N, C-alpha and C positions, 0 to 999 in steps of 0.2 A: 504493500500500500504506500509506504513511504517513498520507495523507488519510483513508483508510478506517478506520485505527486510531483516529485522532482522533475521527472521527464515532462510532465504537463506544463510546469512552470517554465522550463527551458524552451519548450515548444512555443509558448506564448511570447516570450522575449524574442525568440528567433523570428516569429511572424511580425513583430513590431519592427525589428531591424530590416527585414525584407521590404516592408512598406516604406520605411524611411529612405532606403536606397533607391527604390523605384520612383520615389518622389523627387529625386535629384538632390537630396540633402546630405549625401555622404561626405563631401569635402567639408562642409560646415561642421558636422558632428566630429569628424576626425580631428580637425584642427582646433577644436575647443579644448583638447587635452594635450599637454606636452609630454605626457608620460612615455617612457620607452616601451614599445611593444616587443615581445619576444615570442617567436613561434618555434615549434618543435616538430622535427621529422625523424624518421628512422631509415627505412629502406626506400629506394626509388627504383623499382624493378618493373619491367614490362609484364612479367608474370611471376608470382611467388613460388618459391621452392617449398618442399615439405618442411624445411627448417623455419620458414617464416609464414607459410600459408595459415590463415585463420588466427594469427596473432593480432590482427588489426593494426599492423604497423607499416604497411606498404602503401606508397602513393605512386601510381604510374607516371612515367616521365612527362607525358603530354599534359597531365593535370598539374604536375609540379611547375611546368612552364607557364601554365595559366596563373598559378599562384604568384610567380615572379612578375608577370605582367601586372597583376593587381598591386603588388608592393611597389613596383616602379611608378605606378600612376599616383599612389596616395601617400607614400612614405619616403623617407630618406634612409635607405638600408645602409647600416654602418657595421664595421667589424667589431669584434669583442674588445680589441685593444683600444679602438676609438671610444667605445662606451666607457671603459675603465678610466681613460684620460678625462672624459667628461665628468665622471663621478668625482675624481680627484679635484678637478677644477671647481666643481660645484661645492665641495666641502670647504674650500678656502675662498669662496666668493670671487673666483676669477672670471674673466669675461670670454676666454677662448674656448668655449664649449664646442664640441665637435659638430653640433647641429646648428650653430649660429650662422654658418655659411648657407644654410638652407632652412631658414626660420619657418617658412610656410608649410613645411612638412615635418611631422614628428618622426623620431627615430624608430627604427625597427631592426631587431637582431634575428638572424636565421641560424638555428642550431640543429644538429643531428646527434642523436644518442646511439651508442653501441659501436659505431665505426664500420658499418656494412660496406663491402666493396662496391656496391651499386652507387654509392655517393660519388666515387671517382668516375665510374663508368657512365653514369647517366645524369647525376645532379650537377657535377662540376662543369661540364661543357655548357649547360644552360645558365649556370651562375656567371660564367665568363662572358657569355653572350649579353647578359644584362649588366655586366660590370659590377657584380655584387660579390660580397664576401660571405663566409659562413664559418661557424665553429663546430667541430666534430668532437664528441666526447667518447674516449676510447675505453674499452674494457681490457684491462691488463692481460688477462689470460688469453683473450681472443687474439691480441697482437702477438702473443707468444705461440700461437698455433693450436691452442686448445679449444675444444667445443664448450660453449656456454650452456649451462644447465637448462635455461629456458628453451633454447633451440633444440637441444637433445630431446627433452620431453615432448616438445611440439612435434618433432619428427616422428617419434614413436606413436603419438596419438593420430598422426596423419597416415603413416605407412602401415602400422600394425595396431589399429585401434582396439581390437578384441584382446590381444595379448597385453597391451599397455594397460587397459582397464583391469585386467586380472591382477597385474602387479599392484595397481592402486587399491584394489579391493582387499588385497592381502596385507597392505601396509598397516602395521600395528598402531592402534590409537585413533584411526580415522576411518571407521567402517563405512561411513556414508560418502567418502570421497569419490568412489567409483560411480556413484549415482548422480553426481552433479552434471549439469549440462556441459557439453564440450567447452563452451566459451568461458565457463566459470572455473574450470579446474585449475588452470595455471594462476589465475587471479587469486584463488583461495590459497594455493600453496605459497605464493609470494607474500601473502598477507599474514599467514598463520604459522608457517614452518620456520624453524630455526635452521641456520646453515648446516649443522650436522645432520639434521633430518633430510634436508635436500640432497646432501652428498650421498647419504644412505639410499635414498629413493633412486637417484640416478645410477648408482652402482647396480641396484636391482634391475633397473630398466636395461642397462647395457649388458648384463650377464644373463638376462632371462628372455628378453624380446629378441627373437632371431629375425634375420632378413632385413635389417635396417641397411639402407644404402651407405656407401662409404662417405665419410665427411668430405664436403667439397673444399677445394683449394681456394676458392674465390668467394666464400661467404663473407669473410671479414677482410678489411684492408691489411695488407702486409706492411712491414716496416718500409720497404721500398716504395709502396704506394703512398704511404704517409709522407715520406720525404719529398716525393714528387708533388703532392698536393700542397705541401708547405711552400714550395717554390712558386706555386701558382696562386698563392694568396690565402690558402685555407689555414685556419688556426686549430690547434688541438688541445683540449683540456682532458681531465681525468674523470672516469666514470666508475671507479673502483676496480678491483681485480676479478671478482667472481660474479658481480651483478646480484648480490644478495640484498635483501631488504635490510638496510642499516639499522632500522628500528628494532630488528630481531637479533642483532649481533651483541655478543658479550664484548667487554673491553679488549680481550685478547683477540677475538675475531675481527673487531674493528681495526686493530693494529695491522693485521694481515690484509684486510680488505683495502686499506688506504695506503699501503706501501707501494711506492712507484719504482722500486729497484729495477734498473735496466731500461726504464722507459723515459728517463729524463731528457734524452736527446730528441725524443719524438713529441714531447709536450711543450708547445710554445705559447700556451695560454695558462696563466696561473689562476685558473677557474675550475670549479668542480660541479658536476651534475649528479644529483642523487639518483641511484637506481630506482626505477618505478616512482620517483618523487618522494619516497619515504625517508624520514630522518628521525633523529632523537636528540635530546640535549647533549648526550655524550658524543654523538657524531658531530654535532655543530662545534662543540668545544675542541675536539681533536682537529677538525678541519681549520678552525681559526688558528690553532697553535702551529699548524703546518704552513700558515702564511697565505692561504688562498684569499684572493681579493673579492671573489664573488661565488656564491653557492646557488646553483640553479635548481628550482623546484618545478613541479607540475601542478597546474591548477591555479588557484588565486587566494589572496589574503594570507599568504605565508610570511609576509614581512614582519608580522608581529612577533615571530619567533626569533628573528635575527635581522640585524640591519644589513647583513650581507646577502640576504635572500633576494632573488629575482625570479618572479613567476613567469612561467611559459605556458602557452596554449598550444595543444596539439591540434593540427588542422588537416581535414580531409575534404573540405567543402568543394563542390563541383563548379561553382561559378562566383563571379565578383560579388553578387548580392549576398550570397550565403557567407562568404568570407567576411564581408563587412558586418553582417548581423552577428556573427560569432565573436569577432574581435572587438567590436565597438559598442555592442548593445548587450548581448547575452552575458559574456564574461564580466564586463565592468559592473553591470547591475547586480549580478549574483555576488560579486566581490563586495559591493556596497552593502548589500543586505547582510552578508556575513560580518562585516565590520560593525554594522549597527547592532546586530545580535550580540556580538562580542562585547561591545561597550555597555549594552544593557545588562549583560550578565555580570560584568565587573562592577557596575554601579549597584546592582542588587546585592552582590557579595559584600561591598563596602557598607551598605546600609545594614545588612545583617550583623556584621562585625560591630558596628556602632551600637546596635540594639543590645547585643550581648554584653558589650562593655558597660552600657548604662544599667543593665539589670544585675551585673555582677556585684 
């Protein structure tokens, strides 16, 4: 019921946004806010492989090109390094912000999580055509040539669904996992499983589910690909080593997840993107101590947890009107509602504390 209500509210905001765009008011609405927009992508493939199919992370190249046309029309697309310079200038009240040269258009950042090889093959040529930059967030073990657990489990569910579900059904402590809809299985695991549980599950998958295709050589970007993309203007930040939910990690597991040993020469952006967008106070503290200048989230209204947070919006929209509605109406309004609810809760909490103090 709660999920259905949220979907209904989002649909209503989306309809308002579509109406505003069709009325020719997009430029006026966009330029009313100088906030930096940040969009999130993953794979850009003509057709998904069994490693990515049904993960809801792929955007076909022709649709990605349409998105870039939209950004070119309404925004000033900047690099992550330009954005960081702008933040530093803003903090000391300097006047040389990166977007002052193009005041009429607010800034927008393009980011990719996971480091799929399709970014180089399909997204980079389109970015170059539009003279735009982007930042890719790398999974350490993927760069080292290892398979990421999400893709391995997804492969098994796609290629051998019956056998994969048998493994899930036999997994101790989660008797109902096998009965979840296909779309919810990985989301449930990433939300509820601890890293050791995921490792154990993947070991069972790999040892039990027969007939899985050989790991592809070109699913993730290689070090050579990364160095070439750097020369062509792409920046690279860190996305953890194993892509576990950092909110489920112990301190020891966080230390392993956030270690960049051997990757330093490939990371030319001192920024970090949370796997799945999940974080914890411990993760935030460790990332701050490691000197990261920006921590990228997914969703909205996460800046109340850290001044280093920058929210991103994942977009798959099929046309200009839908992109406008998502980025400028739906997400900002929902963020505003969340901020209002958060302030109200804080206010009520303070009132209760005062009441308790008076009666004590």
